[in-house]
Structure formats: C-alpha cells, structure tokens
N, C-alpha and C positions, 0 to 999 in steps of 0.2 A: 478509218481511227487512226491518231496519233497516239504513239506512247506516251503517256503521260509519266510513268516511271521510267528512268532512262535504264537502257538493258548495259550490264554488267557485262567486260570483255574479258575474254580470255580466263576462265573460269576454269579451266582444266588445273591448274595447278592446284584450287584449294579443293577440286572434287576428289582429286588425286590421294588428296589427305584424308578426304572422310572416307572413301570406297576401301581406306589399308584399314579402318578400324570396322569393327562390325559393332561396335558402343557406339561410334558416332552415326552410322550408317539406322541402328535399331534409333537414336533420337532422334532423328529426324522423322523418321517414319511417325512413330506414336506421336510427335509436335502435330503432322499433316493429319493423321487420322483424327484424332480431336480435335481438329479446327473443322473437320469435316462433317464431323456427326455434329457440331454445334449449329452448321449452318441448317438451314430451311430452304430449298427452293422450291418456294408453295407455287400454286397457280397463278399467284398474282405476277410474281417477279421469272413467271415460265416466257414470256416474250424479251424480258431483260436478257437472261440467260443464253436463250438462243443467238440474241444480237450480239452479246459478248464472245460467243463460241465461234459465229460468224469469221467476226473481225479478227480473233485470237487464229484463228487458222489461216485467214486471207495474209495475216502482217506477220504469222510465224513469233507471236505474243505470247509468251507462256506466262507471263505474269499477270496477263491482263485474265487467263483462264484461272490461274492459282486466285488470284484476288477476290473471282466472283463464286470457286470454289470452295474456300476457305476462308476467305478475309485477309489473307496475307500473301505478300512478293515472295519470291523464289528466295530471294536474301533474307525478308523476314522470318522466314522459317529457319535458317539458320542459325539467325541469330537468338531466335525464340528456344531452339535445340540445344543453346550454347557451345557453339560449334563457329561461331565469327563472332569479333566484339561489335559494338552498336557502333553507328556512325557517328563520327565527332565533327561538326562544323566549324569549329573554332572557339573563340572564349566568347565571342559575343551571339553564340547558335542556341539554338530552343532547346538543346537537348543536349550536355545536361544544361543547366540556368546557372550559373556563378553566383552566389551569394556576396562575395566577398571581392573584396580586390587585393594584388599580389603583395600587399603590406598586411593583409587580414584584415583587414577594415570593411566593416559589411556596408554595403553599396546604398545609397540613397533609395528607399522607395520598398526595399526589399525587407520581409518581415520573418522574424524568427523568434523561438522562445529564448528567453534566458539562460536556461536550461542546455539550448540546442549549441548558444554562442559561446558560453561559457566551455563547454566540452570543447569546440574549435580551437578557441584561444589558448586554452590548456595543449593542445596539442601541437597547436601552430609554435608554441613558443619552446617545447621540449622538443619533437622531432625536428632532430637535423637532416636537414633537406638533402637527396642526394645532387650529386654535382647535375646543372641543368634539368633540376626538376623545383617544380613549386606547389603548395597545397592552398586547396580553396573549401568553402563550405558551399556545396551544393546541391539541385535537384536534380535528380533521375528522372526518365519519365520511360513509359513503354509508347512507344507512338504504332498506333492503329489504325489502318486507310480502311475505307468500306469505299462504295459508289454510293454517288449523292443521286444525282440526276443521270440518265443515260450512260455513258464513260465518264463522266465528272467525279474525279476521286477527292476526296474529305481526307483529311488526317484529324485525330484527335491524342491529346495525353492522356494517358491511363496511368493507374498503379504508382502514385510518385513514391520517390525514396530519397529521403534527405540525409546527406552524409559528408563524409571529409574526401575531397578528390582529390588524389595525385596525380600533375599532370608532367608528364615526360616528353622532352625532345628526343629525336630519332632522326635518323640519316632521311633524306629524301631521296624517297623510293621513285620519282616520277625521272629524276635525275640518271636513278639507275636504268632505266627504259623498262620501267615494271607498272602495271595497270593496277585498279585498286583493289581488284581479285586476289592478285599476282599477290599484292604486298600482303593482303591477309594470310597468304598460305606462308608467307618469311615467318610472319609472327606469330603461326598458328601453335607451337611447339611452347612458346611463351604464354599464349592463352591460356593454352591446359595447365600449366602449370601453375598459374593464377588461377584457377578456378577449382582446382585440387586443395591449393593453401587456402584458399581462402573461398568456398565455394557460394557462398552469397554475395560475394563482390559482383560489381558493374563493370565490365571493361568497354571503353573506348577507343575507335582509332581512326586517325585522320589523315590523309594524305595531302602533304603541304599544307596543314593548315597554322602552321608557324612560321612569322616571319622577323626578323632582325639582321639588320646593317644588310638590309637589300637583297637576305639571302633565305631561302624558302625551305622549312624543314618539315617532316610527321611529326605526330603527337601522338600520344598513348596514354590514355587515361584508367586511373581506378577508382572506382567510386565506390568507399566502403559504406555503407548505412548504418548511421548511430545506431540504432535499435540494435542491429546484430551484432555490432563490434563493438558497443562504447567500453566493455568489460577491457577489450585487448585489440586494441587499437593500435597502439604503439606498436605491440608484437607483429600486429600483419602488414602496418607500414613498411617496418624493416623486412618482413618476409618479401613483400613485393620489389621495394629497390632491388634487391638481391637478383630476383628474378629478370625484372625488367633491365638493370644494368648489365646482364652477362648479354641478353636478346642486344643491345645498343651494341657492345665490343663487337658482336659478331656480325652485325651490320655496318658497322664501320670499317672494320678488317674485309667484306664484300665490297664495299664500295669507295675502300681505297681513301676514304678520309680519315684525317686526321686530330681535325678540331672539328667541334658543333658546338651553335651558339643556341641558347635560350631567349627567345623573346619573352621578357617580362611583360 
C-alpha cells in the first residue's frame, strides 16, 4: 500500500511542545477518544480494518491506522485539538478559499450576502494593515478524510466559516533548514497567543506559499468568522497584528534577514 497522506518529518520539535503542556496532551487525548467513539467498526467493515491494520504494520504508517480508527490523521488530530495551525496551500488553495482580490474587490462568480460584503469593505477601508500583510474575505473549512474503496482516501469540506482573513508574510523557514513540522514548533507560541486572544479564530500556516521577486516566503493567516467577531472585528485584528509582528521579528532575527517582501 502506498502512503496516500505524506508523512511529516522531524516531528520531535512540535511534540516536545505538546509534551511540556498537560493541557495540550489532554486536548489531544480528548479529540482522539471523541472520534474513536464515533467510529463503528462493524462486521461489514471488519475485512477493511484487517487490511488497513496489516498494511499499516507492514509500512510503519500510523496515519493509515489512525484514519481507520478515528477518521483523522495524526496532524488532523493536532489541528482539531487546536495544537497546530491548519495547512495553508496558497492564495489559490481550497482551504481557505479567497472571495476577494488584494484590492478588496469581489472575485467573479463568488457569491456573498450584501451584509457580509459590507462588513468586509468597512473593515478593509478602516483597518490599517500591518507591514507585509493583506486582508481578504474568505471561506474556511474543516477537511475531513475517509476511506472510499480499499485504501483510497477521499477528502470532504465541512463546517464552512465565512470571515475576514488577514494574511501575513513570514521568513522562509525552508531556507532556515526547517521541515514543516519544525516550522510549526517555531510558531507554536504565536499560535497559542492567537487562540487565547481570539478563541474562535481559525489559523493557517503555509511553508513557502508566497513568492515575490522570485523569492519565496512562508505565510500565516488568521480567519475571523464574521458571525463571532462582527462587533469587535477591528479590535481583534489589531490584537492579531501585534502577536504576529512580534513572531515575525523573532523569526527574522533567527533567520538573519533584514527585510521581507509580501506577495500581493
């Protein structure tokens, strides 16, 4: 069986952060047990369970087994327990989906309510973006994976959240010699601070998803759902600005970079 979901490498750094926190370990355990109880390995699926168990053992693929047991990969569990950001695939990615362009104009064929767009435009015009950051109207999702046939995995979008996404450029962690898992460890404290300041915020992180002047850079995005943050949107955007800018400064000092460009 081929590993359908890529294995994360050098995960020791991020797990060392989790091991240091009893709260983080408890959240991970609770999420796993919650989904484990939801899954029903019935007689009809017993053969598939045995097949996945054998291949997982043969290939040392814990993700394949976890997906069968609880419908989540290792990093899916971490994301659902709010221990690492959701994966960002760039501005043309499937999660989040950008609904406006860099100038705040609604993209063609994107449908939003007048109330949602009015709130976005109001925020876009009033909020003074931090250096190397931009805001968009966007839809965020939970990506849920499951086995379709045999060991084929399908991915579905669930729990759509429409909100204002503020996207920041960060130093290129690949040039720093870091894997994606190690990069998560670098932004760990920042992620926790954002979750504390805005508990319902959805945080995304992408390694080398931005590019400008033929230079790649990482990006961190914070989606503030309009329903939850409508009345205090500007306040929370300012809070997030401060948290991310402090993180960026530390990363730039570590990377030895004096400047950073943002891809519009």
